N, CA, C and O atoms as a GROMACS GRO file, in nm:
protein
  636
    1MET      N    1  -2.443   5.722   4.639
    1MET     CA    2  -2.344   5.806   4.623
    1MET      C    3  -2.349   5.887   4.774
    1MET      O    4  -2.456   5.934   4.811
    2ASN      N    5  -2.217   5.902   4.864
    2ASN     CA    6  -2.213   6.002   4.980
    2ASN      C    7  -2.185   6.105   4.982
    2ASN      O    8  -2.097   6.156   4.914
    3ILE      N    9  -2.239   6.147   5.044
    3ILE     CA   10  -2.274   6.310   5.031
    3ILE      C   11  -2.246   6.420   5.188
    3ILE      O   12  -2.326   6.423   5.282
    4LYS      N   13  -2.171   6.466   5.185
    4LYS     CA   14  -2.156   6.552   5.341
    4LYS      C   15  -2.124   6.682   5.282
    4LYS      O   16  -2.061   6.711   5.180
    5ILE      N   17  -2.189   6.761   5.381
    5ILE     CA   18  -2.170   6.900   5.375
    5ILE      C   19  -2.107   6.903   5.499
    5ILE      O   20  -2.118   6.822   5.591
    6VAL      N   21  -2.030   7.017   5.493
    6VAL     CA   22  -1.923   7.084   5.590
    6VAL      C   23  -1.973   7.233   5.552
    6VAL      O   24  -1.987   7.302   5.451
    7CYS      N   25  -1.994   7.244   5.701
    7CYS     CA   26  -2.045   7.415   5.708
    7CYS      C   27  -2.027   7.443   5.893
    7CYS      O   28  -2.039   7.368   5.990
    8VAL      N   29  -1.982   7.640   5.872
    8VAL     CA   30  -1.924   7.624   5.936
    8VAL      C   31  -2.036   7.723   6.042
    8VAL      O   32  -2.089   7.824   5.996
    9GLY      N   33  -2.062   7.680   6.180
    9GLY     CA   34  -2.133   7.708   6.329
    9GLY      C   35  -2.259   7.653   6.301
    9GLY      O   36  -2.296   7.619   6.189
   10LYS      N   37  -2.335   7.644   6.424
   10LYS     CA   38  -2.448   7.585   6.460
   10LYS      C   39  -2.586   7.642   6.422
   10LYS      O   40  -2.600   7.763   6.406
   11ILE      N   41  -2.685   7.558   6.406
   11ILE     CA   42  -2.747   7.627   6.366
   11ILE      C   43  -2.870   7.638   6.467
   11ILE      O   44  -2.915   7.529   6.502
   12LYS      N   45  -2.930   7.748   6.519
   12LYS     CA   46  -2.947   7.740   6.644
   12LYS      C   47  -3.152   7.793   6.612
   12LYS      O   48  -3.241   7.733   6.671
   13GLU      N   49  -3.173   7.871   6.545
   13GLU     CA   50  -3.284   7.855   6.477
   13GLU      C   51  -3.379   7.728   6.453
   13GLU      O   52  -3.354   7.639   6.372
   14LYS      N   53  -3.495   7.734   6.539
   14LYS     CA   54  -3.599   7.598   6.497
   14LYS      C   55  -3.682   7.570   6.401
   14LYS      O   56  -3.722   7.457   6.371
   15PHE      N   57  -3.712   7.673   6.348
   15PHE     CA   58  -3.737   7.684   6.152
   15PHE      C   59  -3.619   7.630   6.073
   15PHE      O   60  -3.651   7.550   5.985
   16TYR      N   61  -3.503   7.652   6.083
   16TYR     CA   62  -3.417   7.628   5.985
   16TYR      C   63  -3.366   7.448   6.049
   16TYR      O   64  -3.310   7.371   5.971
   17ASN      N   65  -3.399   7.406   6.195
   17ASN     CA   66  -3.355   7.322   6.199
   17ASN      C   67  -3.479   7.215   6.156
   17ASN      O   68  -3.452   7.115   6.091
   18GLN      N   69  -3.581   7.238   6.188
   18GLN     CA   70  -3.703   7.182   6.121
   18GLN      C   71  -3.721   7.173   5.938
   18GLN      O   72  -3.747   7.081   5.861
   19ALA      N   73  -3.703   7.263   5.927
   19ALA     CA   74  -3.642   7.211   5.712
   19ALA      C   75  -3.503   7.110   5.732
   19ALA      O   76  -3.521   6.992   5.698
   20ILE      N   77  -3.409   7.135   5.768
   20ILE     CA   78  -3.296   7.077   5.740
   20ILE      C   79  -3.316   6.908   5.814
   20ILE      O   80  -3.237   6.822   5.777
   21GLU      N   81  -3.379   6.887   5.873
   21GLU     CA   82  -3.432   6.733   5.912
   21GLU      C   83  -3.519   6.681   5.807
   21GLU      O   84  -3.528   6.562   5.775
   22GLU      N   85  -3.599   6.809   5.742
   22GLU     CA   86  -3.714   6.732   5.635
   22GLU      C   87  -3.624   6.667   5.523
   22GLU      O   88  -3.617   6.553   5.478
   23TYR      N   89  -3.558   6.786   5.497
   23TYR     CA   90  -3.437   6.711   5.371
   23TYR      C   91  -3.361   6.619   5.412
   23TYR      O   92  -3.345   6.525   5.335
   24VAL      N   93  -3.302   6.617   5.525
   24VAL     CA   94  -3.229   6.492   5.538
   24VAL      C   95  -3.295   6.354   5.572
   24VAL      O   96  -3.241   6.243   5.565
   25LYS      N   97  -3.383   6.374   5.599
   25LYS     CA   98  -3.473   6.282   5.627
   25LYS      C   99  -3.503   6.215   5.460
   25LYS      O  100  -3.462   6.106   5.420
   26ARG      N  101  -3.581   6.312   5.386
   26ARG     CA  102  -3.630   6.255   5.194
   26ARG      C  103  -3.490   6.208   5.125
   26ARG      O  104  -3.470   6.116   5.045
   27LEU      N  105  -3.389   6.315   5.189
   27LEU     CA  106  -3.271   6.246   5.111
   27LEU      C  107  -3.202   6.126   5.136
   27LEU      O  108  -3.109   6.084   5.069
   28SER      N  109  -3.263   6.064   5.253
   28SER     CA  110  -3.205   5.914   5.327
   28SER      C  111  -3.254   5.860   5.175
   28SER      O  112  -3.160   5.875   5.098
   29ARG      N  113  -3.314   5.831   5.141
   29ARG     CA  114  -3.344   5.743   5.013
   29ARG      C  115  -3.272   5.725   4.882
   29ARG      O  116  -3.279   5.618   4.822
   30TYR      N  117  -3.216   5.808   4.844
   30TYR     CA  118  -3.152   5.848   4.730
   30TYR      C  119  -2.987   5.860   4.779
   30TYR      O  120  -2.907   5.828   4.692
   31CYS      N  121  -2.928   5.906   4.916
   31CYS     CA  122  -2.733   5.904   4.948
   31CYS      C  123  -2.741   5.841   5.051
   31CYS      O  124  -2.835   5.770   5.086
   32LYS      N  125  -2.622   5.865   5.121
   32LYS     CA  126  -2.590   5.820   5.256
   32LYS      C  127  -2.559   5.998   5.285
   32LYS      O  128  -2.498   6.043   5.188
   33LEU      N  129  -2.579   6.075   5.360
   33LEU     CA  130  -2.563   6.214   5.387
   33LEU      C  131  -2.559   6.231   5.524
   33LEU      O  132  -2.631   6.192   5.616
   34LYS      N  133  -2.418   6.326   5.516
   34LYS     CA  134  -2.356   6.354   5.659
   34LYS      C  135  -2.350   6.508   5.650
   34LYS      O  136  -2.326   6.558   5.540
   35ILE      N  137  -2.364   6.568   5.729
   35ILE     CA  138  -2.402   6.701   5.810
   35ILE      C  139  -2.274   6.738   5.896
   35ILE      O  140  -2.281   6.712   6.016
   36ALA      N  141  -2.140   6.806   5.840
   36ALA     CA  142  -2.078   6.803   5.922
   36ALA      C  143  -1.985   6.951   5.996
   36ALA      O  144  -1.877   6.980   5.944
   37GLU      N  145  -2.034   7.035   6.115
   37GLU     CA  146  -2.005   7.134   6.170
   37GLU      C  147  -1.876   7.152   6.207
   37GLU      O  148  -1.800   7.068   6.254
   38VAL      N  149  -1.853   7.294   6.176
   38VAL     CA  150  -1.716   7.323   6.258
   38VAL      C  151  -1.734   7.480   6.311
   38VAL      O  152  -1.782   7.562   6.232
   39ILE      N  153  -1.689   7.531   6.477
   39ILE     CA  154  -1.704   7.599   6.498
   39ILE      C  155  -1.639   7.743   6.458
   39ILE      O  156  -1.527   7.790   6.434
   40ASP      N  157  -1.784   7.788   6.465
   40ASP     CA  158  -1.736   7.972   6.371
   40ASP      C  159  -1.653   8.066   6.506
   40ASP      O  160  -1.674   8.058   6.627
   41GLU      N  161  -1.569   8.140   6.443
   41GLU     CA  162  -1.504   8.238   6.491
   41GLU      C  163  -1.585   8.340   6.545
   41GLU      O  164  -1.689   8.343   6.479
   42LYS      N  165  -1.586   8.437   6.645
   42LYS     CA  166  -1.607   8.561   6.722
   42LYS      C  167  -1.590   8.648   6.607
   42LYS      O  168  -1.474   8.637   6.569
   43THR      N  169  -1.654   8.729   6.537
   43THR     CA  170  -1.628   8.824   6.448
   43THR      C  171  -1.639   8.975   6.516
   43THR      O  172  -1.760   9.000   6.519
   44PRO      N  173  -1.600   9.035   6.545
   44PRO     CA  174  -1.596   9.158   6.640
   44PRO      C  175  -1.629   9.286   6.582
   44PRO      O  176  -1.539   9.326   6.508
   45ASP      N  177  -1.732   9.366   6.590
   45ASP     CA  178  -1.746   9.493   6.557
   45ASP      C  179  -1.650   9.617   6.487
   45ASP      O  180  -1.609   9.715   6.549
   46ASN      N  181  -1.628   9.594   6.363
   46ASN     CA  182  -1.568   9.688   6.223
   46ASN      C  183  -1.413   9.634   6.287
   46ASN      O  184  -1.336   9.705   6.352
   47ALA      N  185  -1.391   9.473   6.244
   47ALA     CA  186  -1.304   9.404   6.255
   47ALA      C  187  -1.239   9.510   6.105
   47ALA      O  188  -1.287   9.568   6.007
   48SER      N  189  -1.087   9.484   6.174
   48SER     CA  190  -0.981   9.495   6.033
   48SER      C  191  -1.070   9.433   5.907
   48SER      O  192  -1.188   9.397   5.908
   49ALA      N  193  -0.957   9.433   5.776
   49ALA     CA  194  -0.956   9.299   5.701
   49ALA      C  195  -0.829   9.195   5.690
   49ALA      O  196  -0.805   9.099   5.618
   50ALA      N  197  -0.741   9.278   5.826
   50ALA     CA  198  -0.666   9.172   5.866
   50ALA      C  199  -0.746   9.050   5.974
   50ALA      O  200  -0.750   8.927   5.969
   51THR      N  201  -0.791   9.127   6.048
   51THR     CA  202  -0.834   9.022   6.184
   51THR      C  203  -1.013   8.959   6.094
   51THR      O  204  -1.085   8.883   6.158
   52ASN      N  205  -1.056   9.006   5.951
   52ASN     CA  206  -1.130   8.909   5.904
   52ASN      C  207  -1.036   8.800   5.845
   52ASN      O  208  -1.072   8.685   5.873
   53ASP      N  209  -0.941   8.808   5.781
   53ASP     CA  210  -0.898   8.736   5.711
   53ASP      C  211  -0.868   8.599   5.793
   53ASP      O  212  -0.902   8.485   5.762
   54GLY      N  213  -0.782   8.647   5.921
   54GLY     CA  214  -0.758   8.561   6.015
   54GLY      C  215  -0.888   8.489   6.050
   54GLY      O  216  -0.908   8.377   6.003
   55ILE      N  217  -0.960   8.536   6.115
   55ILE     CA  218  -1.111   8.444   6.118
   55ILE      C  219  -1.137   8.359   5.999
   55ILE      O  220  -1.155   8.246   6.044
   56LYS      N  221  -1.149   8.356   5.847
   56LYS     CA  222  -1.182   8.293   5.788
   56LYS      C  223  -1.064   8.174   5.717
   56LYS      O  224  -1.082   8.089   5.629
   57SER      N  225  -0.907   8.220   5.817
   57SER     CA  226  -0.836   8.117   5.795
   57SER      C  227  -0.852   8.000   5.887
   57SER      O  228  -0.826   7.887   5.845
   58LYS      N  229  -0.897   8.024   6.022
   58LYS     CA  230  -0.904   7.976   6.138
   58LYS      C  231  -1.028   7.875   6.107
   58LYS      O  232  -1.038   7.762   6.154
   59GLU      N  233  -1.110   7.931   6.029
   59GLU     CA  234  -1.245   7.842   5.972
   59GLU      C  235  -1.213   7.738   5.899
   59GLU      O  236  -1.246   7.620   5.911
   60GLY      N  237  -1.117   7.814   5.790
   60GLY     CA  238  -1.077   7.734   5.684
   60GLY      C  239  -1.015   7.601   5.729
   60GLY      O  240  -1.065   7.492   5.702
   61GLN      N  241  -0.890   7.623   5.807
   61GLN     CA  242  -0.845   7.531   5.851
   61GLN      C  243  -0.936   7.393   5.912
   61GLN      O  244  -0.915   7.272   5.905
   62ARG      N  245  -1.053   7.481   5.978
   62ARG     CA  246  -1.141   7.358   6.053
   62ARG      C  247  -1.195   7.288   5.936
   62ARG      O  248  -1.174   7.166   5.936
   63ILE      N  249  -1.259   7.335   5.837
   63ILE     CA  250  -1.297   7.241   5.744
   63ILE      C  251  -1.203   7.200   5.674
   63ILE      O  252  -1.220   7.085   5.634
   64LEU      N  253  -1.085   7.258   5.635
   64LEU     CA  254  -1.024   7.130   5.591
   64LEU      C  255  -0.987   6.988   5.664
   64LEU      O  256  -0.965   6.877   5.615
   65SER      N  257  -0.989   7.029   5.794
   65SER     CA  258  -0.947   6.907   5.877
   65SER      C  259  -1.102   6.771   5.872
   65SER      O  260  -1.126   6.664   5.929
   66LEU      N  261  -1.164   6.847   5.784
   66LEU     CA  262  -1.264   6.720   5.791
   66LEU      C  263  -1.311   6.656   5.648
   66LEU      O  264  -1.398   6.572   5.626
   67ILE      N  265  -1.225   6.724   5.560
   67ILE     CA  266  -1.226   6.711   5.378
   67ILE      C  267  -1.109   6.585   5.347
   67ILE      O  268  -0.989   6.601   5.326
   68GLU      N  269  -1.191   6.448   5.350
   68GLU     CA  270  -1.120   6.375   5.286
   68GLU      C  271  -1.012   6.422   5.157
   68GLU      O  272  -1.004   6.523   5.086
   69PRO      N  273  -0.897   6.232   5.171
   69PRO     CA  274  -0.863   6.362   4.993
   69PRO      C  275  -0.933   6.288   4.846
   69PRO      O  276  -0.924   6.322   4.728
   70ASN      N  277  -1.001   6.178   4.909
   70ASN     CA  278  -1.074   6.132   4.776
   70ASN      C  279  -1.206   6.196   4.753
   70ASN      O  280  -1.269   6.152   4.657
   71GLU      N  281  -1.262   6.296   4.827
   71GLU     CA  282  -1.365   6.413   4.849
   71GLU      C  283  -1.370   6.474   4.725
   71GLU      O  284  -1.267   6.530   4.688
   72TYR      N  285  -1.472   6.475   4.651
   72TYR     CA  286  -1.502   6.578   4.537
   72TYR      C  287  -1.585   6.713   4.629
   72TYR      O  288  -1.689   6.734   4.690
   73VAL      N  289  -1.456   6.783   4.589
   73VAL     CA  290  -1.542   6.926   4.654
   73VAL      C  291  -1.592   7.055   4.640
   73VAL      O  292  -1.521   7.145   4.595
   74ILE      N  293  -1.704   7.072   4.673
   74ILE     CA  294  -1.773   7.187   4.588
   74ILE      C  295  -1.801   7.272   4.704
   74ILE      O  296  -1.868   7.250   4.805
   75ALA      N  297  -1.721   7.400   4.657
   75ALA     CA  298  -1.728   7.526   4.748
   75ALA      C  299  -1.850   7.600   4.726
   75ALA      O  300  -1.870   7.608   4.605
   76LEU      N  301  -1.955   7.667   4.805
   76LEU     CA  302  -2.016   7.717   4.784
   76LEU      C  303  -1.975   7.850   4.765
   76LEU      O  304  -1.912   7.863   4.870
   77CYS      N  305  -1.968   7.932   4.721
   77CYS     CA  306  -1.909   8.114   4.646
   77CYS      C  307  -1.938   8.164   4.581
   77CYS      O  308  -1.963   8.119   4.470
   78ILE      N  309  -1.954   8.310   4.619
   78ILE     CA  310  -2.057   8.386   4.529
   78ILE      C  311  -1.967   8.411   4.386
   78ILE      O  312  -2.022   8.448   4.283
   79GLU      N  313  -1.821   8.385   4.397
   79GLU     CA  314  -1.752   8.421   4.252
   79GLU      C  315  -1.758   8.318   4.207
   79GLU      O  316  -1.701   8.310   4.099
   80GLY      N  317  -1.840   8.156   4.270
   80GLY     CA  318  -1.824   8.041   4.168
   80GLY      C  319  -1.963   8.045   4.070
   80GLY      O  320  -2.047   8.132   4.050
   81LYS      N  321  -1.944   7.904   4.020
   81LYS     CA  322  -2.048   7.931   3.820
   81LYS      C  323  -2.175   7.937   3.911
   81LYS      O  324  -2.187   7.930   4.033
   82GLN      N  325  -2.269   7.952   3.808
   82GLN     CA  326  -2.453   7.943   3.880
   82GLN      C  327  -2.448   7.826   3.798
   82GLN      O  328  -2.387   7.801   3.694
   83LEU      N  329  -2.547   7.740   3.891
   83LEU     CA  330  -2.572   7.614   3.742
   83LEU      C  331  -2.730   7.644   3.787
   83LEU      O  332  -2.749   7.712   3.888
   84ASP      N  333  -2.814   7.605   3.728
   84ASP     CA  334  -3.010   7.573   3.705
   84ASP      C  335  -2.952   7.410   3.753
   84ASP      O  336  -2.847   7.349   3.736
   85SER      N  337  -3.106   7.373   3.833
   85SER     CA  338  -3.150   7.280   3.922
   85SER      C  339  -3.104   7.141   3.807
   85SER      O  340  -3.082   7.026   3.846
   86ILE      N  341  -3.099   7.184   3.666
   86ILE     CA  342  -3.097   7.047   3.610
   86ILE      C  343  -2.908   7.025   3.549
   86ILE      O  344  -2.840   6.932   3.507
   87GLU      N  345  -2.885   7.204   3.583
   87GLU     CA  346  -2.727   7.099   3.526
   87GLU      C  347  -2.688   7.047   3.682
   87GLU      O  348  -2.634   6.940   3.711
   88LEU      N  349  -2.723   7.138   3.758
   88LEU     CA  350  -2.645   7.035   3.899
   88LEU      C  351  -2.704   6.891   3.944
   88LEU      O  352  -2.647   6.810   4.019
   89SER      N  353  -2.793   6.881   3.900
   89SER     CA  354  -2.807   6.709   3.846
   89SER      C  355  -2.770   6.634   3.759
   89SER      O  356  -2.778   6.513   3.778
   90ASN      N  357  -2.721   6.682   3.648
   90ASN     CA  358  -2.632   6.633   3.546
   90ASN      C  359  -2.509   6.621   3.657
   90ASN      O  360  -2.464   6.516   3.703
   91ARG      N  361  -2.474   6.734   3.682
   91ARG     CA  362  -2.313   6.754   3.797
   91ARG      C  363  -2.297   6.598   3.878
   91ARG      O  364  -2.223   6.506   3.844
   92ILE      N  365  -2.386   6.604   3.986
   92ILE     CA  366  -2.346   6.505   4.062
   92ILE      C  367  -2.433   6.366   3.966
   92ILE      O  368  -2.402   6.291   4.058
   93ASN      N  369  -2.471   6.321   3.918
   93ASN     CA  370  -2.514   6.226   3.837
   93ASN      C  371  -2.385   6.181   3.792
   93ASN      O  372  -2.328   6.073   3.806
   94GLN      N  373  -2.347   6.298   3.730
   94GLN     CA  374  -2.206   6.250   3.609
   94GLN      C  375  -2.065   6.221   3.716
   94GLN      O  376  -1.968   6.149   3.691
   95LEU      N  377  -2.090   6.296   3.830
   95LEU     CA  378  -1.968   6.267   3.952
   95LEU      C  379  -1.975   6.081   3.974
   95LEU      O  380  -1.877   6.006   3.962
   96GLY      N  381  -2.119   6.036   4.009
   96GLY     CA  382  -2.156   5.942   4.032
   96GLY      C  383  -2.102   5.826   3.875
   96GLY      O  384  -2.033   5.726   3.899
   97ILE      N  385  -2.130   5.848   3.775
   97ILE     CA  386  -2.082   5.747   3.675
   97ILE      C  387  -1.919   5.764   3.650
   97ILE      O  388  -1.852   5.665   3.619
   98GLU      N  389  -1.855   5.903   3.667
   98GLU     CA  390  -1.714   5.848   3.679
   98GLU      C  391  -1.650   5.800   3.847
   98GLU      O  392  -1.538   5.815   3.893
   99GLY      N  393  -1.736   5.759   3.888
   99GLY     CA  394  -1.665   5.670   3.998
   99GLY      C  395  -1.622   5.790   4.154
   99GLY      O  396  -1.549   5.744   4.242
  100LYS      N  397  -1.676   5.933   4.165
  100LYS     CA  398  -1.637   6.016   4.240
  100LYS      C  399  -1.789   5.965   4.332
  100LYS      O  400  -1.894   6.028   4.325
  101SER      N  401  -1.776   5.885   4.384
  101SER     CA  402  -1.863   5.895   4.506
  101SER      C  403  -1.896   5.974   4.584
  101SER      O  404  -2.013   6.010   4.580
  102ASN      N  405  -1.808   6.031   4.683
  102ASN     CA  406  -1.750   6.108   4.786
  102ASN      C  407  -1.786   6.246   4.725
  102ASN      O  408  -1.709   6.294   4.643
  103ILE      N  409  -1.916   6.322   4.767
  103ILE     CA  410  -1.918   6.463   4.680
  103ILE      C  411  -1.917   6.543   4.868
  103ILE      O  412  -1.982   6.515   4.968
  104ALA      N  413  -1.826   6.629   4.843
  104ALA     CA  414  -1.849   6.738   5.011
  104ALA      C  415  -1.861   6.874   4.956
  104ALA      O  416  -1.780   6.935   4.887
  105PHE      N  417  -2.016   6.924   5.011
  105PHE     CA  418  -2.045   7.038   4.987
  105PHE      C  419  -1.980   7.170   5.107
  105PHE      O  420  -1.985   7.144   5.227
  106VAL      N  421  -1.938   7.269   5.073
  106VAL     CA  422  -1.847   7.314   5.172
  106VAL      C  423  -1.950   7.460   5.166
  106VAL      O  424  -1.986   7.505   5.057
  107ILE      N  425  -1.985   7.516   5.282
  107ILE     CA  426  -2.036   7.602   5.303
  107ILE      C  427  -1.954   7.709   5.449
  107ILE      O  428  -1.928   7.668   5.562
  108GLY      N  429  -1.935   7.814   5.405
  108GLY     CA  430  -1.871   7.914   5.484
  108GLY      C  431  -1.915   7.955   5.590
  108GLY      O  432  -2.032   7.923   5.611
  109GLY      N  433  -1.843   8.045   5.704
  109GLY     CA  434  -1.920   8.136   5.783
  109GLY      C  435  -2.006   8.288   5.736
  109GLY      O  436  -2.070   8.295   5.631
  110SER      N  437  -1.994   8.396   5.830
  110SER     CA  438  -2.031   8.468   5.774
  110SER      C  439  -1.974   8.577   5.728
  110SER      O  440  -2.023   8.686   5.698
  111LEU      N  441  -1.796   8.511   5.722
  111LEU     CA  442  -1.722   8.608   5.650
  111LEU      C  443  -1.692   8.568   5.454
  111LEU      O  444  -1.645   8.631   5.359
  112GLY      N  445  -1.748   8.437   5.474
  112GLY     CA  446  -1.682   8.338   5.344
  112GLY      C  447  -1.618   8.273   5.382
  112GLY      O  448  -1.571   8.279   5.496
  113LEU      N  449  -1.590   8.176   5.283
  113LEU     CA  450  -1.454   8.109   5.284
  113LEU      C  451  -1.299   8.147   5.301
  113LEU      O  452  -1.279   8.267   5.278
  114ALA      N  453  -1.195   8.079   5.332
  114ALA     CA  454  -1.094   8.118   5.309
  114ALA      C  455  -1.060   8.053   5.206
  114ALA      O  456  -1.112   7.947   5.171
  115GLN      N  457  -0.921   8.141   5.118
  115GLN     CA  458  -0.849   8.156   5.056
  115GLN      C  459  -0.839   7.948   4.996
  115GLN      O  460  -0.896   7.889   4.904
  116ILE      N  461  -0.769   7.915   5.073
  116ILE     CA  462  -0.763   7.803   5.078
  116ILE      C  463  -0.824   7.652   5.057
  116ILE      O  464  -0.787   7.552   4.995
  117VAL      N  465  -0.930   7.685   5.133
  117VAL     CA  466  -1.059   7.608   5.103
  117VAL      C  467  -1.083   7.601   4.970
  117VAL      O  468  -1.093   7.490   4.918
  118ILE      N  469  -1.099   7.750   4.870
  118ILE     CA  470  -1.080   7.723   4.767
  118ILE      C  471  -1.009   7.702   4.674
  118ILE      O  472  -1.031   7.679   4.555
  119GLU      N  473  -0.921   7.709   4.732
  119GLU     CA  474  -0.834   7.599   4.627
  119GLU      C  475  -0.826   7.486   4.640
  119GLU      O  476  -0.757   7.427   4.557
  120ARG      N  477  -0.905   7.392   4.771
  120ARG     CA  478  -0.920   7.263   4.740
  120ARG      C  479  -1.013   7.225   4.694
  120ARG      O  480  -1.048   7.109   4.714
  121ALA      N  481  -1.078   7.302   4.626
  121ALA     CA  482  -1.208   7.275   4.618
  121ALA      C  483  -1.210   7.246   4.440
  121ALA      O  484  -1.158   7.325   4.361
  122ASN      N  485  -1.280   7.119   4.399
  122ASN     CA  486  -1.293   7.059   4.248
  122ASN      C  487  -1.399   7.145   4.140
  122ASN      O  488  -1.407   7.136   4.018
  123PHE      N  489  -1.496   7.254   4.263
  123PHE     CA  490  -1.554   7.249   4.178
  123PHE      C  491  -1.648   7.440   4.280
  123PHE      O  492  -1.690   7.450   4.395
  124CYS      N  493  -1.645   7.503   4.212
  124CYS     CA  494  -1.703   7.614   4.290
  124CYS      C  495  -1.803   7.661   4.277
  124CYS      O  496  -1.819   7.697   4.160
  125LEU      N  497  -1.903   7.685   4.353
  125LEU     CA  498  -2.073   7.661   4.271
  125LEU      C  499  -2.142   7.795   4.355
  125LEU      O  500  -2.156   7.794   4.477
  126SER      N  501  -2.182   7.908   4.271
  126SER     CA  502  -2.261   8.001   4.313
  126SER      C  503  -2.412   8.006   4.329
  126SER      O  504  -2.464   8.014   4.218
  127PHE      N  505  -2.482   8.005   4.407
  127PHE     CA  506  -2.625   8.006   4.456
  127PHE      C  507  -2.680   8.124   4.363
  127PHE      O  508  -2.770   8.099   4.282
  128SER      N  509  -2.606   8.302   4.379
  128SER     CA  510  -2.675   8.417   4.325
  128SER      C  511  -2.576   8.508   4.382
  128SER      O  512  -2.496   8.472   4.468
  129LYS      N  513  -2.579   8.599   4.343
  129LYS     CA  514  -2.470   8.722   4.354
  129LYS      C  515  -2.494   8.777   4.464
  129LYS      O  516  -2.426   8.870   4.510
  130MET      N  517  -2.623   8.710   4.537
  130MET     CA  518  -2.652   8.822   4.638
  130MET      C  519  -2.625   8.721   4.763
  130MET      O  520  -2.616   8.599   4.748
  131THR      N  521  -2.613   8.790   4.895
  131THR     CA  522  -2.542   8.705   5.014
  131THR      C  523  -2.666   8.655   5.075
  131THR      O  524  -2.763   8.727   5.098
  132PHE      N  525  -2.659   8.524   5.101
  132PHE     CA  526  -2.735   8.486   5.218
  132PHE      C  527  -2.655   8.431   5.329
  132PHE      O  528  -2.538   8.394   5.325
  133PRO      N  529  -2.750   8.430   5.444
  133PRO     CA  530  -2.703   8.378   5.533
  133PRO      C  531  -2.700   8.254   5.538
  133PRO      O  532  -2.775   8.175   5.480
  134HIS      N  533  -2.560   8.222   5.652
  134HIS     CA  534  -2.508   8.077   5.600
  134HIS      C  535  -2.656   7.954   5.656
  134HIS      O  536  -2.697   7.858   5.591
  135GLN      N  537  -2.701   7.995   5.778
  135GLN     CA  538  -2.784   7.911   5.779
  135GLN      C  539  -2.868   7.875   5.729
  135GLN      O  540  -2.894   7.756   5.743
  136LEU      N  541  -2.969   7.972   5.630
  136LEU     CA  542  -3.015   7.946   5.541
  136LEU      C  543  -2.933   7.883   5.416
  136LEU      O  544  -2.983   7.793   5.349
  137MET      N  545  -2.875   7.906   5.404
  137MET     CA  546  -2.774   7.781   5.294
  137MET      C  547  -2.800   7.716   5.271
  137MET      O  548  -2.867   7.681   5.174
  138ARG      N  549  -2.729   7.634   5.405
  138ARG     CA  550  -2.821   7.482   5.430
  138ARG      C  551  -2.930   7.473   5.385
  138ARG      O  552  -2.909   7.397   5.290
  139VAL      N  553  -3.065   7.503   5.383
  139VAL     CA  554  -3.172   7.439   5.367
  139VAL      C  555  -3.163   7.490   5.231
  139VAL      O  556  -3.280   7.472   5.199
  140ILE      N  557  -3.133   7.517   5.175
  140ILE     CA  558  -3.142   7.592   5.049
  140ILE      C  559  -3.072   7.459   4.968
  140ILE      O  560  -3.120   7.400   4.871
  141LEU      N  561  -2.935   7.430   5.040
  141LEU     CA  562  -2.861   7.323   4.946
  141LEU      C  563  -2.932   7.216   4.987
  141LEU      O  564  -2.970   7.166   4.882
  142LEU      N  565  -2.964   7.164   5.059
  142LEU     CA  566  -3.067   7.075   5.092
  142LEU      C  567  -3.130   7.026   4.973
  142LEU      O  568  -3.124   6.938   4.887
  143GLU      N  569  -3.219   7.170   5.029
  143GLU     CA  570  -3.358   7.100   4.911
  143GLU      C  571  -3.261   7.109   4.769
  143GLU      O  572  -3.257   6.993   4.726
  144GLN      N  573  -3.190   7.187   4.690
  144GLN     CA  574  -3.144   7.163   4.571
  144GLN      C  575  -3.066   7.022   4.584
  144GLN      O  576  -3.100   6.942   4.496
  145ILE      N  577  -2.988   6.984   4.659
  145ILE     CA  578  -2.933   6.820   4.620
  145ILE      C  579  -3.082   6.765   4.626
  145ILE      O  580  -3.128   6.730   4.517
  146TYR      N  581  -3.156   6.754   4.724
  146TYR     CA  582  -3.328   6.690   4.690
  146TYR      C  583  -3.366   6.698   4.599
  146TYR      O  584  -3.412   6.588   4.571
  147ARG      N  585  -3.385   6.790   4.490
  147ARG     CA  586  -3.457   6.816   4.369
  147ARG      C  587  -3.373   6.760   4.281
  147ARG      O  588  -3.426   6.713   4.180
  148ALA      N  589  -3.180   6.747   4.297
  148ALA     CA  590  -3.121   6.702   4.173
  148ALA      C  591  -3.150   6.560   4.166
  148ALA      O  592  -3.136   6.504   4.057
  149TYR      N  593  -3.212   6.460   4.323
  149TYR     CA  594  -3.185   6.337   4.287
  149TYR      C  595  -3.358   6.253   4.229
  149TYR      O  596  -3.402   6.146   4.189
  150LYS      N  597  -3.409   6.423   4.269
  150LYS     CA  598  -3.562   6.376   4.163
  150LYS      C  599  -3.537   6.372   4.049
  150LYS      O  600  -3.573   6.285   3.970
  151ILE      N  601  -3.467   6.476   4.024
  151ILE     CA  602  -3.424   6.475   3.837
  151ILE      C  603  -3.337   6.358   3.799
  151ILE      O  604  -3.363   6.287   3.702
  152ILE      N  605  -3.228   6.339   3.881
  152ILE     CA  606  -3.157   6.238   3.851
  152ILE      C  607  -3.282   6.096   3.813
  152ILE      O  608  -3.273   6.022   3.715
  153GLN      N  609  -3.371   6.088   3.900
  153GLN     CA  610  -3.479   5.964   3.893
  153GLN      C  611  -3.582   5.968   3.843
  153GLN      O  612  -3.668   5.880   3.846
  154LYS      N  613  -3.588   6.103   3.773
  154LYS     CA  614  -3.693   6.112   3.668
  154LYS      C  615  -3.854   6.103   3.742
  154LYS      O  616  -3.966   6.066   3.705
  155GLU      N  617  -3.798   6.154   3.860
  155GLU     CA  618  -3.940   6.145   3.934
  155GLU      C  619  -4.001   6.278   3.964
  155GLU      O  620  -3.920   6.369   3.980
  156PRO      N  621  -4.155   6.316   3.977
  156PRO     CA  622  -4.222   6.458   4.000
  156PRO      C  623  -4.182   6.505   4.118
  156PRO      O  624  -4.197   6.459   4.231
  157TYR      N  625  -4.117   6.622   4.074
  157TYR     CA  626  -4.138   6.738   4.219
  157TYR      C  627  -4.188   6.870   4.178
  157TYR      O  628  -4.191   6.910   4.061
  158HIS      N  629  -4.219   6.923   4.261
  158HIS     CA  630  -4.259   7.044   4.218
  158HIS      C  631  -4.215   7.152   4.192
  158HIS      O  632  -4.123   7.185   4.266
  159LYS      N  633  -4.249   7.248   4.092
  159LYS     CA  634  -4.139   7.367   4.016
  159LYS      C  635  -4.167   7.496   4.052
  159LYS      O  636  -4.100   7.589   4.008
   0.00000   0.00000   0.00000
């Protein structure tokens, strides 16, 4: 299985990078993982809705430029469907059974995802109704993908 995480912005905090590196290492025995970053746009203070939409649109175009036609796209957004860890593992496993071996998870920037990215997505996934920093979301997503593979392989993992 090939998993790509397309995300907006670079990780600057050392502790996030350490966690990301740990999950990338753990996942290497289960899948081929690639993390692709696009440049984030600067958001001015008190930006208008039109300015915010423009920012999301620019980031969205960059995201779409990294998505291949054969990839099954899972967009992370608040409006998406919430799954528990077992349901996510079942979905990943089922995609592999169906021959969809290229999955791209998409994490937007601080303003979220552009509508064009959501429309390209095959599935929209929500981790919560709460808002998380997109840097932290990368760590959470990697942990859940790792957990999914442990469940698929029927291997023990802490609860």
